[in-house]
C-alpha positions in Angstrom: -258.1 -171.9 -64.5 -256.9 -174.7 -62.3 -253.4 -175.8 -63.1 -251.9 -179.2 -62.7 -248.6 -180.5 -62.4 -245.5 -178.9 -61.0 -245.0 -175.1 -61.5 -242.4 -174.2 -64.0 -241.2 -171.0 -66.0 -241.1 -171.2 -69.8 -238.2 -169.4 -71.9 -239.1 -168.4 -75.3 -236.6 -168.4 -78.0 -236.8 -166.1 -80.9 -233.8 -164.0 -82.1 -231.2 -165.2 -79.4 -230.6 -168.8 -80.3 -228.0 -169.6 -77.8 -227.7 -171.0 -74.1 -224.9 -168.7 -73.1 -224.9 -165.0 -72.3 -228.9 -164.9 -72.8 -230.4 -162.3 -70.7 -233.9 -163.7 -70.7 -232.8 -167.3 -70.1 -230.5 -166.2 -67.3 -233.4 -164.2 -65.8 -235.6 -167.0 -66.0 -233.1 -169.4 -64.2 -232.7 -167.0 -61.4 -236.2 -167.5 -60.1 -236.0 -170.9 -58.6 -238.5 -172.7 -60.6 -237.4 -175.2 -63.1 -237.2 -173.6 -66.7 -238.5 -175.2 -69.7 -237.1 -173.6 -72.8 -239.2 -173.5 -76.3 -238.9 -172.2 -79.8 -242.1 -171.6 -82.2 -241.8 -171.8 -86.2 -244.3 -169.2 -86.3 -246.9 -170.2 -89.3 -247.5 -166.4 -89.8 -243.9 -165.4 -90.6 -243.3 -168.4 -92.4 -246.1 -167.6 -94.7 -244.4 -164.5 -95.9 -241.4 -166.7 -97.1 -242.1 -167.6 -101.0 -239.0 -169.5 -101.3 -239.1 -173.0 -100.0 -235.3 -173.4 -100.4 -235.0 -170.4 -98.0 -231.4 -171.0 -96.3 -232.5 -169.4 -93.4 -234.9 -172.1 -92.1 -231.9 -174.7 -92.5 -229.7 -172.3 -90.3 -232.4 -172.0 -87.4 -233.1 -175.8 -87.7 -229.6 -176.8 -87.4 -229.2 -174.2 -84.4 -232.2 -175.3 -82.8 -230.9 -178.9 -83.0 -227.7 -178.1 -81.5 -229.6 -176.4 -78.8 -231.8 -179.4 -77.9 -228.9 -181.9 -78.1 -227.2 -179.7 -75.3 -229.9 -179.6 -73.2 -230.9 -183.2 -73.4 -227.4 -184.3 -72.3 -228.6 -182.2 -69.3 -231.4 -184.2 -68.8 -233.9 -181.4 -70.3 -235.0 -180.7 -73.6 -236.0 -177.9 -75.9 -239.8 -177.7 -77.1 -240.2 -176.8 -80.9 -243.4 -176.1 -82.2 -244.9 -175.2 -85.5 -248.0 -173.2 -85.5 -249.3 -169.7 -84.4 -247.5 -168.4 -81.1 -250.8 -167.4 -79.5 -252.6 -170.8 -80.2 -249.5 -172.7 -79.1 -249.3 -170.9 -75.7 -253.0 -171.5 -75.2 -252.2 -175.3 -75.6 -249.2 -175.0 -73.3 -251.2 -173.2 -70.5 -253.9 -175.6 -70.7 -251.7 -178.6 -70.1 -249.0 -177.1 -67.8 -248.6 -175.1 -64.7 -246.8 -172.3 -66.1 -245.9 -169.5 -63.4 -244.3 -167.0 -66.0 -242.8 -166.7 -69.5 -239.7 -164.9 -70.0 -237.9 -163.9 -73.2 -236.0 -161.2 -74.8 -237.5 -158.2 -76.6 -237.8 -157.4 -80.3 -238.0 -154.2 -81.6 -239.8 -154.5 -85.2 -243.5 -153.5 -85.7 -244.8 -157.4 -86.1 -243.0 -158.9 -83.4 -244.1 -156.0 -81.1 -247.8 -156.7 -81.9 -247.1 -160.4 -81.5 -245.6 -159.9 -78.0 -248.4 -157.7 -77.2 -250.7 -160.4 -78.1 -249.1 -162.9 -75.9 -248.7 -160.7 -72.9 -252.3 -160.1 -73.0 -253.1 -163.6 -73.3 -250.7 -164.4 -70.1 -252.5 -161.5 -68.1 -256.0 -163.7 -69.1 -254.5 -166.8 -67.6 -252.8 -165.6 -64.8 -249.3 -166.1 -66.0 -246.7 -163.6 -65.5 -244.9 -162.3 -68.9 -241.6 -160.5 -68.5 -239.3 -159.6 -71.7 -235.7 -158.4 -71.4 -232.9 -156.4 -73.2 -230.6 -159.0 -75.0 -230.0 -158.1 -78.7 -228.6 -154.6 -78.2 -226.5 -152.7 -75.9 -228.8 -149.6 -75.7 -232.5 -150.1 -76.5 -235.8 -147.8 -77.1 -235.2 -144.4 -74.9 -231.9 -145.2 -73.1 -230.0 -143.0 -75.9 -231.8 -139.6 -76.5 -231.0 -136.1 -77.2 -230.5 -133.5 -74.7 -234.1 -132.6 -75.4 -235.5 -136.2 -74.6 -235.8 -136.9 -78.5 -234.5 -139.8 -80.6 -231.3 -139.3 -82.6 -232.0 -139.0 -86.4 -228.3 -138.1 -86.9 -225.7 -141.1 -86.6 -222.6 -139.1 -85.6 -224.1 -137.7 -82.4 -225.9 -140.7 -81.7 -222.7 -142.7 -81.4 -220.8 -140.1 -79.6 -223.7 -140.6 -76.9 -223.6 -144.3 -77.4 -219.8 -144.6 -76.5 -220.3 -141.9 -73.6 -223.1 -144.3 -72.1 -221.0 -147.4 -72.7 -218.0 -145.9 -70.7 -220.2 -145.2 -67.9 -222.3 -148.4 -68.1 -220.7 -151.7 -66.7 -222.7 -154.0 -69.0 -221.8 -157.7 -68.0 -222.4 -161.0 -69.6 -225.2 -162.7 -68.4 -224.1 -166.3 -67.1 -226.4 -169.3 -67.0 -223.7 -171.0 -65.0 -223.9 -168.6 -62.1 -228.0 -168.0 -62.0 -228.3 -170.9 -59.7 -231.3 -171.9 -61.6 -232.0 -175.4 -63.5 -234.0 -176.7 -66.6 -236.7 -178.6 -66.1 -236.2 -182.3 -66.8 -237.8 -184.4 -69.6 -237.9 -188.1 -69.6 -239.5 -188.2 -72.7 -237.8 -186.0 -75.5 -240.2 -184.4 -77.8 -239.7 -184.5 -81.5 -238.8 -181.4 -83.4 -240.9 -180.7 -86.7 -239.1 -181.7 -89.9 -238.3 -178.9 -92.6 -240.1 -181.0 -95.3 -243.4 -181.1 -92.9 -243.1 -177.2 -92.5 -242.9 -177.0 -96.3 -239.0 -176.1 -96.8 -235.9 -178.0 -97.8 -232.5 -178.4 -96.3 -229.9 -176.3 -98.0 -226.2 -177.3 -98.6 -224.8 -174.2 -97.7 -222.0 -174.0 -95.2 -222.8 -171.5 -92.2 -219.9 -172.5 -90.3 -217.9 -170.4 -92.4 -219.4 -167.4 -92.1 -217.8 -166.1 -88.6 -214.8 -164.4 -88.5 -213.8 -162.4 -85.2 -210.0 -163.3 -84.2 -208.0 -160.6 -83.2 -205.8 -160.9 -86.4 -208.7 -160.6 -88.7 -210.2 -157.7 -87.0 -206.8 -155.9 -87.2 -207.1 -155.6 -91.0 -210.8 -154.9 -90.9 -210.5 -151.3 -91.2 -207.9 -151.3 -94.3 -209.5 -154.4 -96.0 -213.3 -154.3 -95.3 -213.9 -152.5 -98.6 -212.4 -154.8 -101.2 -215.1 -157.9 -101.9 -212.3 -160.1 -103.4 -210.9 -160.4 -99.9 -212.2 -162.3 -97.0 -211.9 -159.4 -94.7 -215.3 -158.9 -93.3 -216.7 -160.8 -90.1 -219.6 -162.6 -91.7 -221.6 -161.9 -88.5 -224.6 -160.6 -90.0 -226.3 -164.0 -89.9 -225.5 -164.6 -86.4 -226.4 -161.4 -85.1 -229.6 -161.5 -86.9 -230.6 -164.9 -85.2 -228.5 -164.2 -81.8 -226.2 -167.2 -81.8 -223.8 -164.6 -80.9 -224.1 -162.2 -77.8 -223.8 -158.7 -79.0 -222.3 -158.0 -75.7 -219.4 -160.4 -76.4 -218.5 -158.4 -79.7 -218.9 -155.1 -78.3 -216.3 -156.0 -75.5 -214.2 -157.5 -78.2 -214.3 -154.4 -80.2 -213.9 -152.0 -77.5 -210.8 -153.9 -76.2 -209.2 -153.2 -79.7 -210.5 -149.7 -80.0 -207.2 -148.0 -80.6 -206.8 -150.2 -83.7 -209.3 -151.4 -86.0 -211.7 -152.2 -83.2 -213.4 -148.7 -83.5 -214.3 -149.3 -87.2 -215.9 -152.6 -86.7 -217.6 -151.3 -83.2 -219.0 -148.5 -85.4 -220.8 -151.0 -87.4 -222.2 -152.5 -84.4 -223.4 -148.9 -83.3 -225.1 -148.4 -86.8 -227.1 -151.4 -86.2 -228.5 -150.3 -83.1 -228.8 -146.8 -84.6 -231.3 -148.1 -87.2 -232.8 -150.4 -84.6 -233.8 -147.2 -82.7 -234.9 -145.6 -86.0 -237.3 -148.4 -86.5 -238.4 -148.3 -83.1 -239.4 -144.5 -83.1 -240.5 -144.2 -86.6 -242.2 -147.4 -87.4 -243.8 -145.7 -90.6 -240.3 -146.0 -92.2 -240.8 -149.7 -92.8 -243.3 -148.4 -95.8 -242.7 -145.0 -96.3 -239.4 -142.6 -96.8 -238.2 -141.1 -93.6 -237.9 -137.6 -95.5 -241.5 -137.3 -96.6 -240.4 -134.9 -99.2 -239.3 -137.9 -101.4 -243.0 -139.3 -101.5 -243.5 -137.0 -104.3 -240.7 -138.3 -106.5 -241.8 -139.7 -109.7 -240.0 -143.3 -109.3 -239.7 -145.1 -112.7 -241.5 -148.6 -113.1 -240.3 -151.1 -115.4 -240.3 -154.8 -114.5 -238.0 -155.9 -117.3 -235.3 -153.5 -116.1 -235.8 -154.4 -112.7 -235.6 -158.1 -113.6 -232.1 -157.4 -115.3 -231.1 -155.8 -112.0 -232.3 -159.0 -109.8 -230.4 -161.5 -112.6 -227.2 -159.4 -112.6 -227.5 -158.4 -116.4 -227.1 -154.6 -116.1 -223.8 -154.6 -118.0 -222.1 -153.2 -115.4 -219.8 -155.7 -113.9 -219.4 -155.0 -110.3 -223.3 -154.5 -110.0 -224.0 -158.0 -111.9 -221.1 -159.8 -109.7 -223.0 -158.6 -106.4 -226.4 -159.7 -107.5 -225.2 -163.1 -108.6 -223.6 -163.5 -105.4 -226.6 -162.8 -103.6 -228.8 -165.3 -105.5 -226.1 -167.9 -105.4 -225.0 -167.6 -101.6 -227.5 -165.5 -99.7 -224.6 -163.0 -99.1 -223.4 -159.8 -100.7 -220.2 -157.8 -99.4 -221.1 -154.9 -98.0 -219.4 -152.3 -100.2 -221.2 -153.9 -103.1 -224.4 -153.7 -101.3 -224.1 -149.9 -101.5 -223.3 -150.0 -105.3 -226.1 -152.3 -106.3 -228.5 -150.4 -104.2 -227.4 -147.0 -105.8 -227.7 -148.6 -109.2 -231.5 -149.4 -108.5 -232.3 -146.2 -106.8 -230.3 -143.5 -108.8 -229.3 -145.1 -112.2 -232.9 -146.7 -112.9 -234.8 -144.4 -110.5 -236.6 -147.0 -108.9 -238.2 -147.0 -105.4 -236.0 -148.0 -102.6 -238.6 -150.6 -101.4 -238.3 -152.9 -104.3 -234.5 -153.6 -103.6 -235.4 -153.5 -100.0 -238.2 -156.3 -100.6 -235.6 -158.3 -102.9 -232.8 -158.1 -100.3 -235.2 -159.4 -97.5 -236.2 -162.6 -99.5 -232.3 -163.3 -100.4 -230.3 -162.2 -97.4 -229.3 -164.7 -95.1 -228.5 -161.9 -92.4 -231.6 -160.1 -93.4 -232.7 -157.8 -90.6 -235.7 -155.1 -91.1 -234.2 -152.3 -89.5 -230.6 -152.4 -91.1 -231.7 -153.4 -94.7 -234.6 -150.6 -94.4 -231.9 -148.0 -93.0 -229.3 -148.9 -95.5 -231.4 -148.8 -98.2 -233.1 -145.4 -97.5 -229.3 -144.3 -96.6 -228.4 -145.1 -100.5 -231.7 -143.5 -101.9 -231.1 -140.7 -100.2 -234.7 -140.5 -98.7 -233.8 -141.8 -94.8 -232.4 -140.3 -91.9 -228.7 -139.1 -91.9 -229.0 -140.2 -95.6 -226.4 -139.8 -98.1 -227.3 -136.8 -100.0 -229.3 -137.3 -103.4 -226.4 -135.9 -105.7 -224.0 -138.8 -104.1 -224.4 -141.1 -106.9 -222.0 -144.4 -107.0 -220.2 -144.7 -110.4 -220.2 -148.6 -110.7 -217.0 -148.6 -113.0 -214.9 -146.4 -110.8 -216.1 -148.4 -108.0 -214.7 -151.3 -109.6 -211.6 -149.6 -110.4 -211.1 -148.7 -106.9 -212.3 -151.9 -104.9 -211.5 -154.8 -107.2 -208.8 -153.6 -109.4 -207.5 -157.1 -110.4 -211.3 -158.1 -111.2 -210.9 -161.0 -108.7 -214.3 -160.6 -107.5 -216.1 -160.0 -110.7 -214.3 -162.5 -112.7 -215.7 -164.9 -110.1 -219.0 -164.1 -110.5 -219.3 -162.8 -114.1 -217.0 -165.4 -116.1 -218.5 -164.6 -119.5 -217.3 -160.7 -119.0 -214.9 -160.5 -122.0 -217.4 -162.2 -124.3 -220.0 -161.3 -126.6 -222.5 -162.9 -124.3 -222.2 -160.2 -121.5 -224.5 -157.8 -122.2 -224.0 -153.7 -122.7 -224.7 -151.5 -120.1 -228.3 -150.7 -119.7 -227.6 -146.9 -119.8 -224.4 -144.9 -119.6 -223.5 -143.7 -116.1 -223.2 -140.1 -117.0 -226.8 -140.2 -118.7 -228.1 -141.8 -115.5 -226.4 -139.2 -113.2 -227.9 -136.6 -115.1 -231.6 -137.9 -115.1 -231.2 -138.8 -111.4 -230.3 -135.2 -110.3 -233.1 -133.7 -112.6 -235.4 -136.0 -111.0 -234.4 -135.4 -107.2 -234.4 -131.8 -107.6 -237.7 -131.7 -109.0 -239.0 -133.7 -106.2 -237.6 -131.4 -103.8 -239.1 -128.5 -105.4 -242.4 -129.8 -105.8 -242.3 -130.5 -102.3 -241.2 -127.2 -101.3 -244.3 -125.9 -103.2 -246.5 -127.9 -101.4 -245.2 -127.2 -98.1 -245.4 -123.4 -98.9 -248.9 -123.6 -100.1 -250.2 -125.6 -96.9 -248.5 -122.8 -94.8 -250.4 -120.2 -96.6 -253.6 -122.0 -96.2 -253.0 -121.8 -92.2 
């Protein structure tokens, strides 16, 4: 195919919405050719979103607007498209002299298939394609056991991760030092609006969801479990869409490792642990990591599930968390565990129901972490909490919200006749769950022994 115009490289933004410390962008700028940045509102992904008020679209749109303004100040521009990536790249290649497409790697199954498709298209069109590591410190096969296998237990993974961190010399990726330049654009292009893409602008304040001062992190370890306190970093949203570099966060946590930084760093390592689990075992997206729980007799009740969704279970801490999620797109980490335990252990419903509900509502939704944490609570995942660990929602409220500040904020009718009675007593639910999980394990063992005999 004959290419027209001056040659250029493309940088494709996805989960890395920032100009600073961006591995793929810096690599593109280092190659000598002018770089044209672009972003695609993927209609195949947007089609999976059922809520036109999904606040994540507003966050992405506003972030892209800020990037576009910064690039325009420098005489360049951000190309923003709405459609199917393959069709958009075909059109770009037909109208421009593109040498190479640069991007940062994504590890989710659907994203990997998309990227493989674009890479194949680039090969067909005589265009280079390079993807780089950016959203994690260690990826894919960089942290393995001595036998060359992926870790499935967190603690040894963390030890190896920290050892590798000490031996590595990871640096920030500085665009200023790259020596490259952005492609100059004399006629700026218009970004597609939210309404024309089928979504509405939210009024949520995203700017307040970022807490990483040294003083705040100093109290993280002691205060992070108390939902009434503003003690968590609220960085999940920014990590999900890459508006902050994980390298900068790890450097900050590592510099404080003798204090609360160790606990905060552990949470970042958990994130990468679940990412490598999803990468090596993509089947966990839809199936339990531990196959013995596939025989579990999970209960099905649309009315009970709806009460859980609506925060009407009769357990104040559970209800407060579910209402906070629906109203804000956020739920405190401790409360996430309690609400998840209630659905999977008290109501004995499959973890995927809750995982999908969180995926629709959480601003910081990330497949690997969401899936990993739900399976951890349910007892079906790798390095999971044992099935007999069942959170007592009342005891959790007494311990972590003793003055009912958090609960009263979200359940104001608590002490009135309007508030429902508990769906079932904790002791009854616990006994039922223990019997069901024990039976599933026994049945799985019988089936395994039967298969062995047939061999």
